[in-house]
C-alpha positions as CSV (number, residue, x, y, z in Angstrom):
1,X,-2.0,13.8,3.1
2,X,1.7,14.0,2.4
3,X,2.7,10.3,2.2
4,X,1.2,7.0,1.4
5,X,2.6,3.6,2.3
6,X,2.0,1.2,-0.6
7,X,2.0,-2.6,0.1
8,X,2.6,-4.5,-3.1
9,X,4.0,-7.8,-4.5
10,X,7.7,-8.1,-5.2
11,X,6.6,-10.2,-8.2
12,X,4.9,-8.9,-11.3
13,X,2.0,-11.4,-11.4
14,X,0.8,-13.3,-14.5
15,X,-1.0,-10.5,-16.2
16,X,0.8,-7.4,-17.6
17,X,-2.1,-5.3,-16.3
18,X,-0.7,-5.5,-12.7
19,X,2.5,-3.8,-13.7
20,X,0.7,-1.3,-15.8
21,X,-1.6,-0.3,-13.0
22,X,1.2,-0.2,-10.4
23,X,2.9,2.3,-12.7
24,X,-0.3,4.4,-13.1
25,X,-0.6,4.5,-9.3
26,X,3.0,5.8,-9.1
27,X,2.3,8.4,-11.8
28,X,-0.9,9.5,-9.9
29,X,0.9,9.8,-6.6
30,X,3.7,11.9,-8.2
31,X,1.0,14.2,-9.8
32,X,-0.6,14.6,-6.4
33,X,2.7,15.3,-4.7
34,X,2.4,12.5,-2.3
35,X,5.5,10.7,-1.1
36,X,5.7,7.0,-1.6
37,X,6.7,4.9,1.5
38,X,7.2,1.2,0.5
39,X,9.3,-1.9,1.0
40,X,12.4,-0.8,-1.0
41,X,12.5,-3.4,-3.7
42,X,13.3,-2.8,-7.4
43,X,11.3,-5.9,-8.4
44,X,7.7,-6.6,-9.2
45,X,4.9,-4.2,-8.5
46,X,7.0,-2.6,-5.7
47,X,9.7,-1.6,-8.2
48,X,7.2,-0.5,-10.8
49,X,5.3,1.9,-8.5
50,X,8.6,3.3,-7.3
51,X,10.0,3.7,-10.8
52,X,6.9,5.5,-12.0
53,X,7.0,7.8,-8.9
54,X,10.6,8.7,-9.6
55,X,10.0,9.2,-13.3
56,X,7.2,11.7,-12.4
57,X,9.5,13.6,-10.1
58,X,8.0,12.1,-6.9
59,X,9.7,11.4,-3.6
60,X,10.3,7.7,-2.7
61,X,11.3,6.2,0.7
62,X,12.2,2.5,0.6
63,X,12.4,0.6,3.9
64,X,14.0,-2.9,4.0
65,X,15.4,-5.2,6.7
66,X,18.9,-6.4,6.2
67,X,17.8,-10.0,6.0
68,X,16.0,-9.3,2.6
69,X,19.0,-7.8,0.9
70,X,19.9,-11.1,-0.7
71,X,16.4,-12.2,-1.6
72,X,15.1,-8.8,-2.9
73,X,17.0,-6.4,-5.1
74,X,17.4,-3.1,-3.3
75,X,16.1,-0.1,-5.3
76,X,19.2,2.1,-5.6
77,X,17.4,5.0,-7.1
78,X,15.0,5.9,-4.3
79,X,15.1,9.4,-2.7
80,X,15.7,7.8,0.7
81,X,16.5,4.3,1.7
82,X,16.2,3.1,5.3
83,X,17.8,-0.1,6.5
84,X,16.1,-1.7,9.5
85,X,16.9,-4.8,11.5
86,X,13.6,-6.8,11.2
87,X,10.3,-7.1,9.4
88,X,8.6,-5.8,12.6
89,X,10.7,-2.7,12.5
90,X,10.1,-2.2,8.8
91,X,6.3,-2.2,9.3
92,X,6.6,0.1,12.3
93,X,8.7,2.7,10.4
94,X,6.4,2.4,7.3
95,X,3.4,3.1,9.5
96,X,5.0,5.9,11.4
97,X,6.0,7.7,8.1
98,X,2.7,7.2,6.3
99,X,-0.5,9.3,6.4
100,X,-2.5,6.6,4.5
101,X,-2.1,3.1,3.1
102,X,-2.8,1.5,-0.3
103,X,-2.5,-2.2,-1.1
104,X,-1.8,-3.3,-4.7
105,X,-2.1,-6.9,-5.6
106,X,0.4,-9.1,-3.9
107,X,0.9,-12.3,-2.0
108,X,1.0,-13.3,1.6
109,X,3.3,-10.5,2.7
110,X,0.9,-7.9,1.2
111,X,-2.1,-9.5,2.9
112,X,-0.3,-9.6,6.2
113,X,0.7,-5.9,6.0
114,X,-2.9,-4.9,4.9
115,X,-4.6,-6.8,7.6
116,X,-2.3,-5.5,10.3
117,X,-3.1,-1.9,9.4
118,X,-6.8,-2.8,9.1
119,X,-6.7,-4.3,12.6
120,X,-4.8,-1.3,14.0
121,X,-7.5,1.0,12.4
122,X,-10.3,-1.1,13.9
123,X,-9.0,-0.9,17.4
124,X,-7.9,2.7,17.2
125,X,-4.1,2.5,17.1
126,X,-4.2,4.8,14.0
127,X,-6.8,6.9,12.2
128,X,-5.3,6.7,8.7
129,X,-7.2,5.8,5.6
130,X,-6.7,2.5,3.9
131,X,-7.3,1.7,0.2
132,X,-7.2,-1.2,-2.2
133,X,-6.3,-0.6,-5.8
134,X,-8.6,-3.3,-7.2
135,X,-6.6,-4.1,-10.3
136,X,-8.3,-6.8,-12.5
137,X,-10.8,-7.3,-9.7
138,X,-8.0,-8.8,-7.6
139,X,-9.4,-7.8,-4.3
140,X,-13.1,-8.8,-4.9
141,X,-12.7,-12.2,-3.0
142,X,-11.1,-10.4,-0.1
143,X,-13.8,-7.7,0.1
144,X,-16.4,-10.5,0.0
145,X,-14.5,-12.4,2.8
146,X,-14.7,-9.2,4.9
147,X,-18.5,-8.9,4.2
148,X,-18.9,-12.6,5.1
149,X,-17.2,-12.0,8.4
150,X,-19.7,-9.2,9.1
151,X,-22.6,-11.4,8.2
152,X,-21.3,-14.2,10.5
153,X,-20.8,-11.8,13.4
154,X,-17.0,-11.7,13.6
155,X,-16.5,-8.2,12.3
156,X,-18.4,-5.1,13.3
157,X,-20.8,-3.7,10.7
158,X,-18.9,-0.4,10.5
159,X,-15.4,-2.1,10.0
160,X,-15.7,-2.7,6.2
161,X,-15.9,1.1,5.9
162,X,-12.3,1.2,6.9
163,X,-11.5,0.2,3.3
164,X,-11.7,2.4,0.3
165,X,-11.8,0.4,-2.9
166,X,-11.3,1.5,-6.5
167,X,-9.7,0.3,-9.7
168,X,-8.7,3.8,-10.7
169,X,-5.6,5.3,-9.0
170,X,-6.8,8.9,-9.1
171,X,-10.2,8.1,-7.8
172,X,-8.6,6.1,-4.9
173,X,-6.3,8.9,-4.0
174,X,-9.3,11.3,-3.9
175,X,-11.2,8.8,-1.7
176,X,-8.3,8.6,0.7
177,X,-7.8,12.3,0.8
178,X,-11.5,12.9,1.6
179,X,-11.4,10.1,4.3
180,X,-8.3,11.7,5.8
181,X,-10.1,15.0,6.1
182,X,-13.1,13.3,7.8
183,X,-10.8,11.5,10.2
184,X,-9.3,14.6,11.6
């Protein structure tokens, strides 16, 4: 596993623990020599994970559509920056370049990106591991919603296994690496 696409909020959230843990994920990815693929912002959790990766000597690829250049501050220090025409192209390039996915806490954009790769995994478009860094138990309600959809017959019983969940960045990276080996 050479690269991981991280979906994360462009805001810091209300608790400082979110920024701290985003930084720890970036540090862990740099230690594991895994390239970060992300949305290209210098703000919020996105900026924090990128900054920690760069400080640890890691490689960072930011991908951002031109339409967000005014709304989001472009991270000028990334190893590689790719400008794309649309959000659809951004997600396609992120997916193409990534060997796995991790979602950090975030808002609607993070949820949309996460559920798209989950759906793609469910129907076989990709066979890449997907993880949630469950900072401050942020994803507990989402995990329960997925279990509820299984109980109600809308999601297959094996589909929750598509998600690896941990509050510890190193443990989550190990889980994804093991899953990647099993998916080969």
